[in-house]
C-alpha positions as CSV (number, residue, x, y, z in Angstrom):
1,M,44.3,100.8,-26.0
2,T,43.5,97.8,-28.2
3,K,41.4,96.2,-25.5
4,N,39.5,99.4,-25.0
5,I,38.7,99.7,-28.7
6,T,37.6,96.1,-28.8
7,L,35.3,96.7,-25.8
8,L,33.8,99.8,-27.4
9,I,33.1,97.9,-30.6
10,L,31.4,95.1,-28.7
11,I,29.3,97.6,-26.8
12,Y,28.2,99.2,-30.0
13,I,27.3,95.9,-31.6
14,I,25.3,94.7,-28.6
15,S,23.4,98.0,-28.3
16,S,22.6,98.0,-32.0
17,C,21.3,94.5,-31.8
18,S,19.2,95.4,-28.7
19,A,17.7,98.4,-30.5
20,Q,17.0,96.2,-33.5
21,D,15.2,93.6,-31.4
22,S,13.2,96.2,-29.4
23,L,11.8,97.8,-32.6
24,K,10.9,94.5,-34.1
25,E,8.9,93.6,-30.9
26,Y,6.4,96.3,-31.8
27,Y,5.6,94.9,-35.2
28,Y,3.2,92.0,-36.0
29,Q,4.4,88.8,-34.3
30,F,4.9,85.3,-35.7
31,G,3.8,82.2,-34.0
32,T,5.0,78.7,-34.8
33,I,2.2,78.1,-37.3
34,K,0.3,80.1,-39.9
35,E,-2.2,82.3,-38.1
36,V,-5.1,84.5,-39.1
37,Q,-6.3,87.4,-37.0
38,I,-8.8,90.2,-37.8
39,Y,-8.0,93.6,-36.2
40,K,-11.2,95.6,-35.8
41,Y,-10.7,99.4,-35.8
42,I,-13.2,102.1,-35.1
43,D,-12.8,105.8,-35.8
44,K,-12.9,107.7,-32.5
45,N,-14.4,110.7,-34.2
46,N,-17.0,108.7,-36.2
47,A,-18.2,105.4,-34.8
48,Q,-19.8,104.5,-38.2
49,N,-16.3,104.4,-39.8
50,I,-15.1,100.8,-39.1
51,E,-12.2,98.9,-40.7
52,Y,-11.3,95.3,-40.5
53,W,-7.7,94.2,-41.2
54,K,-7.3,90.5,-41.8
55,I,-3.7,89.8,-41.0
56,T,-2.2,86.4,-41.9
57,T,1.3,85.6,-40.6
58,N,3.2,82.7,-42.0
59,P,6.4,81.7,-40.2
60,K,7.4,79.2,-43.0
61,T,7.5,82.0,-45.7
62,N,8.3,84.8,-43.3
63,K,5.4,86.8,-44.9
64,I,2.6,89.0,-43.6
65,L,-0.6,89.4,-45.7
66,T,-2.9,92.2,-44.7
67,E,-6.4,92.3,-46.4
68,S,-8.3,95.5,-45.5
69,F,-12.1,95.7,-45.5
70,T,-14.5,98.6,-45.2
71,T,-17.4,99.0,-42.7
72,D,-19.7,97.0,-45.1
73,F,-17.0,94.2,-45.5
74,R,-15.8,95.3,-49.0
75,L,-12.2,94.3,-49.6
76,Y,-10.4,97.6,-50.6
77,N,-6.7,96.7,-50.3
78,I,-4.2,93.9,-50.3
79,F,-0.8,94.5,-48.8
80,E,1.9,91.7,-48.5
81,E,5.2,92.0,-46.8
82,E,8.3,89.8,-46.3
83,L,10.4,90.1,-43.2
84,K,14.1,90.5,-43.8
85,T,17.1,90.9,-41.5
86,D,16.7,94.6,-41.5
87,G,12.9,95.0,-41.6
88,A,9.6,94.4,-43.5
89,E,9.6,94.9,-47.3
90,L,6.6,95.3,-49.5
91,I,6.3,92.5,-52.1
92,R,2.7,92.8,-53.3
93,Y,0.1,95.6,-53.4
94,A,-3.4,96.0,-54.9
95,D,-6.3,98.4,-54.4
96,F,-10.0,97.7,-55.2
97,E,-12.5,100.2,-56.5
98,V,-16.2,100.0,-57.1
99,N,-17.1,100.7,-60.7
100,D,-20.4,102.1,-62.1
101,N,-21.9,98.7,-62.1
102,G,-21.2,98.1,-58.5
103,Q,-18.4,95.6,-59.1
104,N,-15.2,95.6,-57.0
105,I,-12.4,96.1,-59.5
106,R,-8.8,95.1,-58.6
107,I,-6.0,97.5,-59.4
108,D,-2.6,95.9,-59.1
109,G,0.4,98.1,-58.2
110,T,4.0,98.0,-59.3
111,I,6.3,98.4,-56.4
112,V,9.0,101.2,-56.8
113,D,10.3,101.5,-53.2
114,K,9.8,98.7,-50.7
115,Y,10.6,99.7,-47.1
116,V,7.6,99.4,-44.8
117,Y,9.1,99.1,-41.3
118,K,12.8,98.9,-40.4
119,W,14.0,97.3,-37.2
120,N,16.7,99.9,-36.6
121,D,16.6,103.1,-38.6
122,N,16.1,106.6,-37.3
123,N,16.2,108.0,-40.9
124,K,13.2,108.5,-43.2
125,Y,12.5,105.6,-45.4
126,I,9.9,105.0,-48.2
127,Y,7.6,102.6,-49.9
128,S,5.9,103.6,-53.1
129,V,3.7,102.0,-55.7
130,K,2.7,102.9,-59.3
131,Y,-0.8,102.0,-60.6
132,K,-3.5,103.0,-63.0
133,N,-6.5,104.5,-61.4
134,T,-9.8,103.8,-63.2
135,K,-10.8,107.5,-62.9
136,Y,-7.6,109.5,-62.8
137,G,-5.1,107.6,-64.8
138,N,-1.5,106.7,-63.9
139,E,-0.6,107.6,-60.3
140,Q,2.1,106.9,-57.7
141,F,1.3,106.4,-54.1
142,I,4.2,107.4,-51.8
143,K,4.6,106.8,-48.0
144,E,7.5,108.3,-46.1
145,R,8.0,107.0,-42.5
146,T,10.1,108.5,-39.7
147,K,10.5,107.0,-36.2
148,S,9.2,109.5,-33.6
149,N,9.5,108.2,-30.1
150,F,8.3,105.6,-27.6
151,D,5.0,106.5,-25.9
152,N,2.5,105.0,-23.5
153,I,-1.0,105.5,-24.8
154,T,-4.5,104.4,-23.7
155,V,-6.8,103.0,-26.4
156,N,-10.3,102.0,-25.5
157,G,-9.4,101.7,-21.8
158,T,-6.3,99.6,-22.4
159,E,-2.8,101.1,-21.9
160,Y,-0.2,100.1,-24.4
161,S,3.6,100.6,-24.6
162,T,3.9,101.9,-28.2
163,L,6.4,102.9,-30.8
164,K,5.2,106.1,-32.6
165,F,5.9,107.0,-36.2
166,K,5.2,110.0,-38.4
167,D,3.9,108.9,-41.8
168,E,3.7,111.3,-44.7
169,Y,1.6,110.4,-47.7
170,E,1.5,111.7,-51.3
171,I,-0.7,110.6,-54.2
172,K,1.0,111.9,-57.3
173,S,-0.5,112.1,-60.8
174,L,1.9,110.9,-63.4
175,E,0.0,112.6,-66.2
176,N,-0.1,116.1,-64.8
177,D,1.4,118.2,-62.0
178,Q,-1.4,117.5,-59.5
179,N,-0.8,115.8,-56.1
180,Y,-2.5,115.2,-52.8
181,K,-0.8,115.1,-49.5
182,F,-1.7,114.2,-45.9
183,Y,0.0,112.8,-42.9
184,Q,-0.6,110.7,-39.8
185,F,0.9,109.5,-36.5
186,T,0.9,105.7,-36.2
187,Y,1.3,103.7,-33.0
188,Y,2.5,100.1,-32.8
189,A,2.1,98.3,-29.5
190,K,4.6,95.7,-28.3
191,G,3.6,92.2,-29.3
192,I,0.5,93.3,-31.2
193,G,1.2,95.6,-34.1
194,M,-0.8,98.8,-35.0
195,V,-3.3,99.9,-32.3
196,K,-4.0,103.4,-33.5
197,Y,-3.4,106.1,-36.1
198,E,-4.2,109.8,-36.2
199,R,-4.7,111.0,-39.8
200,Y,-4.8,114.6,-40.8
201,Y,-6.2,115.7,-44.2
202,P,-5.7,119.2,-45.8
203,D,-9.4,120.0,-45.4
204,G,-9.2,119.7,-41.6
205,T,-10.7,116.3,-41.4
206,T,-9.1,114.0,-38.8
207,I,-9.5,110.2,-38.5
208,E,-8.4,108.5,-35.3
209,L,-8.6,104.8,-36.0
210,E,-8.3,102.8,-32.8
211,L,-8.1,99.0,-32.2
212,T,-11.2,97.8,-30.4
213,E,-10.8,94.0,-30.6
214,I,-9.0,91.2,-32.4
215,L,-11.4,88.6,-33.9
216,T,-10.8,85.1,-35.1
217,E,-11.4,84.2,-38.7
218,K,-14.6,82.3,-37.7
219,E,-16.0,85.4,-35.8
220,F,-15.2,87.6,-38.8
221,E,-17.0,85.3,-41.2
222,E,-20.0,85.2,-38.8
223,L,-20.1,89.0,-38.8
224,K,-20.0,89.1,-42.6
225,E,-22.8,86.5,-42.9
226,K,-25.0,88.4,-40.4
227,A,-24.4,91.7,-42.3
228,S,-25.4,90.1,-45.6
229,R,-28.9,88.9,-44.4
């Protein structure tokens, strides 16, 4: 009986570790040195809607920095994570808004909940940030994530083995009872990171942001320089 119990415990530990490793394989990967890659995404429903995510992975600090840019290369978000034994945790967050003078104003957020991506958790988990919006006052941004399933999808002619999540968003005013909600399905490909999301807004608008290519930092800077001419 004792041997059987010990065997069952070992099987459980091994299966848990395997599940943990398999989920981690779908997130952004670290090399042996600090690396910068720019993920270019285009909206399937609107080719004019382009985003660039500049992703810096640093194996020495175990951190991932994502800097997000609009179609016209304006920085609109900074998102920094630290990888822990159980997943990726949010450690820094900032949004950028254009003021009436055309300046890009930085709005730093205060982290309330920190769980971005867990290696082995089928339950819903949350990250949230409080900040002061220049137009609407004090707000809280909340993202709830639930693992959905593994799925093979084709994005721009390339087939990926992906891990799918359902992400539920809420922007809550801390000065009145108003809030705004939407949701999306997010797909992470093994060894790559996010390759697609399908976002659904209350007014019926849908955004399908799909990975088209991964640029080097030099290629990205050349694109920015060309656009500024």
